[in-house]
N, C-alpha and C positions, 0 to 999 in steps of 0.2 A: 503494500500499501504506499508507504515512504517513497520506494524506489518510483513509482508511477507518479507522485506529486512533485519529486525533486527533477525528473526527467521533464514534466511539465512545464516547471518554472524555469527550467534550462532552456528548453526550446520558446519558451513566450519571451525570453529575454533575447536570443538569439535573431526571433522575428523581428522583436519590434526596433533592436539596435540594426538591422538591414534595412528596413522600413524606414526610419529617422536617416540614414544614409544615403538614401536611394531618394529621401523627399529632398535633403537638402545639396545634393548632386544635382537634381533636374531644377530646383531653385535656383543655384547659383548661374546654371547654364542658361536657364530666362533672363537672368538679370545681365549676364553678358551679351544676350542677344538684345536686350533692351535698352542698353547704353554702349554703343559700338565707338564712339567716336575716340575712348580713351586706346581701343587696339588700332584704330586705323593711325592716329599721331605717331605712335612707335613702329610701324611697319614703313611709313613713308622714309622714315631716317630723318626726322628734322633736328635730331640732337647729334647727327653724324659730324657737321662742320664743324661744331664746338668742341669735339672731343680731342684736336691734337693742338687746338689753339690755346695756349695761358690766358687768363683772366687778370685782373688786377688783384683779385682776393686769392687766387692759387696758382701754383706755378707747376710745372710739369718737368718731373726729373726721370732720368733712366736709372734701372736697377742695374745688378750686375749682368744679366742677361741682355740687356739693352731695350727691355720694354718700357715703356712710358707710363708712368702713373702720374696721378692728381696728389699733391702733399694736401693732408687735411689742413694742416695750419699754413 
């Protein structure tokens, strides 16, 4: 009797966990489709022109391998 109750409880928790994960996934996909502007801006490469050019507040330095990175300070 207790084994059936424990198994039922475990299956109930598993079912609701999967149901909530699916609902959250579908909701996030709907939100991504509803607000597509952010995704399009990053695909067009609007920030690519600024990556290699230093600004007044940050400097671009090369590390040991020669790759450039922006210094935070």
